[in-house]
N, C-alpha and C positions, 0 to 999 in steps of 0.2 A: 504494500500500500504506500501511498504518498500523501503527505499533508500539503495542500495548496494554501498558501497564506494570502490574505487580502492585500490589495495594492497599498493600503495605508498602514499595514502592519509594521510596527517599529521593531528595533533590535531586541527590546525586552520581551515582546510577544514571541519572537522567533526563539529566543533562548529558553523561554518557559515551555514552549511546545517540545523542544528538544529534551529538556529536563524530564517532562512527563513521559516521553517515549522511553527514555533510558531507565526511568524508574519502573517501567513495566517489564524491563529485562530485554529490550530490543536495541539493536545498533541503529545508527542514523547516518545518512549521507546528505549533506547540505548542498543545494544547488541554488545559487543566487544569480538570477538573470537581470537584465536591464529593467524588465517590467514585472517580474514575478519571482517570489522565493518559493522553492519546493523542498520539502524535507522527505527524503526517502526513508522508509522503515525497513530494516533488515532483520530477518528472522522468520520463524513460523508464525504466520499472521492469524492462524485459526483461533487463538485465544486472545487476540488483541481487542481491547475495549475501544473501538473506533468512535462510538457515539460520545464517549467522554472527551475524546480529542476534538471532535467537531464543536464542542461547547467552549473551547478555550478562546481567550481573546485574540483577535487577529487572524483566526483560522477561517478560511472561506469554505472549504469542504475537504473531506478525506476521500481519496479515490483508490479503488482496488485495481491494481495492475494485473491483468490476466496473463500477460507474457511471462515466460520463465526468466527472461533477462530483464530484471526490474530496472537496474541503473542504466543499462544501455538503451532502454526503450524511450521513444519520444513521449510516452505518457508521463515519464518522470521528469523529462526536460524538453518542453516543446520547442525551445529555440536551439539552433545548431551550436555545437561546441566548436570553438576555434582553439587549436593547439598551437601555442607559441614556442618557438625554438630560436632564441636570440631575436633577430629582426624578422624571421620568417614566421608567417601566420598561415597554418594549414586549416582550411575549412571556411575561410572568408571568401571575398569576391575574387581574389587573385588566384590563378592557377599556379600551383607549386610544382616545380620539376626537380626531381632528384636524379642524379646521373653519376656514373662511374663504372669501374670494372667489376666483373663478378668477383674476382679475387685480387687482393694486393699481391703482386709478384716481385716487385723490386722498387727501389726508391725512384729510379728514373721513370718507370712505368706509371706509378701513381701520381707523381708530380706533373708529368706531361699530360696525363688525362685530366687531372684536377684543373689545370690552367686552361685546357681546351674547353671543358664543359662550362667553366665559369665565363669564358669569352662568349660562348654560344647562348648563354642565358640561364643556366642552371642555378637553382637557389640553394641546393644542398649536394653534398658529395656522398656517394655510396661506395662501399668496397668491403669485401669479406676478408677478415683475418682468420676466422674459424669457418671451415667449409664442411657442411654435412654432405657427404658424397655417397652415392649408391654403392660404389666399389671401394673397398678398403685400400686398394692400390692406387686410387686417383689422388691428385694433389689435394691435401687437407688444409692448406692455408699456412700462413707464416706466424700465427698465434700472436704473442705479445709484440714481436718485432713488427708485424703487420700493423698492429694498433698504433705503434709509435710512428710509423710512416704515415698513417692516416692523420694523426695529430700534426705532423710536420706539414702535410698538404693543406690542412686547415689554416695553419699559420701563414702559409704562402699565399693562400687565395681568399681567406675569410669565409669560406664555405663551411657551415656546420656539417658534422659527420654523422651518418647513420651506418651502423654495422651490426652484424648478427651476433647474438649470444645463444649458446646451445645448451647450457646447463647452469643451475643456480650457483655452482662454485666458480663460474667464470664472471658472474655479475660485477663484482667489485672491480676487477681488472678492466672490463669493457667500459664500465661507467667512467672510470678514470680518464679514458682517452676519447670517449664518444659524446655526442650531443643527443643521440637518440638510439635506442635499442631496437634491433629488428628481431622479431620472433618469427622464424621461417615456417613454411608450410608443414614441414616434418615435425615441428614442435608445437603446432597450434593447440594440441591437446596434452602437452607436457605440463600437467597441473602444478607440480612443485615449482617449475620455472615460471609459470604464470603468476603464482602466488608471490614468489620472491620478487619478480619484476614489478608486481603491483605495490608491494611494500616499499620498493626503492623510490617510487615517485618519479623516476626518470622517464622521459617521453618514450612511448613504445609504438613501433609500427608492427601491427599484427597481421601477418599474411594468412589468407584462407588456406586450409588444408586441401589437398587436391581431390579429396573425396568427401569433403565436408559440406553439409547443407548450410544454408544461410543461418538457420537457427543455431546450429552447432558453432558456427563462427561467432555469432553474437554472444553465445554462452561462454566462449573462450574469453571474449572481451569483458564479460561480466566478472570473471575471475580477477582481472586486473582492476576493474572499477571497485569491486567489493573489498579489495585489499587497500583501497585508498588512493589509487592512481587515476586521476581524471584526465591525464594527457595521453589519450589513446587514439591512434589513427588506424583505420582498417585498410587492408590492401587486397584487392582481387587480383590473383595471379594465374587464373586459369584452373579449370577442374578436369579431372580424368573422365573421358567419355569413350565411346567405341571408336571415335574418329582417330585415325593415325596419320593424317596428312600434316598435322601440326603436333608439337610436343604436348600441348594441352588444348582445351577449348576455352576461349575467353568468354566468361559468362557476363555479357553486357547487361542482361536482364538484372543481374545482382545489383548493379549500381542504383537504378531508381528504386528497386525493392528495399535495399538497405537504407537509402536516404529517406524513404517513407517510414520505415520501422524504427530507425535509430537517429539520434542526434550527432553521432560520431562522424568525423570526416572520412571520406573514402578515396583512396588512390587506386590506380591500376598499373600493373606491371605487364606491359606488352611484350617484354623480352621473354619471360618465363611462360607466358600464356600462349605464345606462338612457337618459340624455339627457333625462329628463322628471321634473320635481319630484314628480309625483303617485305615482311608483313607488318613490321613495327609501326611504320608511318600511318598506315590505314587504321590499325587498331587504336593508335593514339588519338587520331581524329575522332573515331567513333566513341571512345571513352569520354572525351571531354564533351562531345555533343550530348551524351547520355547523362551528364551531370557529375562526372568525377571531379574531385577537387584537385587532382594533380596526377602525375605520372612518376614512376621510378623505372629508369631505363639503363640498360647495360651499355657502356661505351668503353672501347679499348683502342689504343692507337694502332695496334696491329692485330686485329681479330684472328688472322690466320695462324698467329703464333701464341695465342692465348692458352694458358694452362687450364682454363675452365670456361666452358660455355662460349667458345669462339663463334660458332655459327649463329648465335642469337645476339652477338655484340655489334653495335654500330661503330663505324669510324667516326671521328670527331666531325668531319664534313657532313656525313649523313645525319648525325645527331642535330647539327645546326639547322638542317632542313626540316627535321621533325619539329623543332622549336618554332620555326617560322610558320609551319602548318598549324600547329596548336594555337599560335598567336591569332591566326585568322579565324579559326573556329571559335575561340574565346570571345572575340569581338562580335561575332554574329549572335552569340547567346547572351551578350551583355556582361561578360566577365573580362578581367584584365589578365 
């Protein structure tokens, strides 16, 4: 359930409502928007005395949320969430583009790529230091040395860094060097990791599992939110279907569906969703037209020599053209 406060409710009214909920043995999640304050009630609501709560000063009404994802639902927060990472705001009017290599391979590679994507118009830098690979013999990443190189690239370009974390015991190290955590598709339902990332408060990019329903994806986000982390961004990266012409199938439907069900920002990864560089521009245009708040794109100065995901990596010149195309689509739909 959520308590919706009246427009004129003061801070004393809000604090009293929170005190009453806690006195009943429930947790709370406070959401204060520009127009309305909403208090989320956490716990088994069957024994909740909601009629008592409706009589409290400043309370407009108590709403029962039918969705299993209470905090991720638009019922708990009607206005959209904007996640701020330094000067970057994800979920606002501006389309945000994150770009960089699948994996950090060397100092020269990450610095060259970072400077190129910054010049082309990227807002943030991506790069994997820890790589979950299907084969144990494939390149697994440079670990902490890769994180240090990402931090150096941030210093050189000013681009905030997003990089993947795979386990709770990596969190402290990854947070030290990054501005945003990526929880990849393979770890979308790694509940200990979700709980730890939630408690960290560090911004999180949560990728959809390749066989996950929209509800399962939002429930994974609920783990982050229920552990206190409100800076959560969702990422559609393609789902597994019977089709084999592309690496995955980009679920364009998921963008408006999630925007309708949830207040969280949504990005699209056209690189993993297609697995082929020649399709990235088209899917990028489609994603923005469908309402995505941004893109995360793989870029490598020499894709043919990449240690990971070369076929789905754009050259800097090709990435620059994608940015130009996205800029045109954004203008058509009234975004910047």
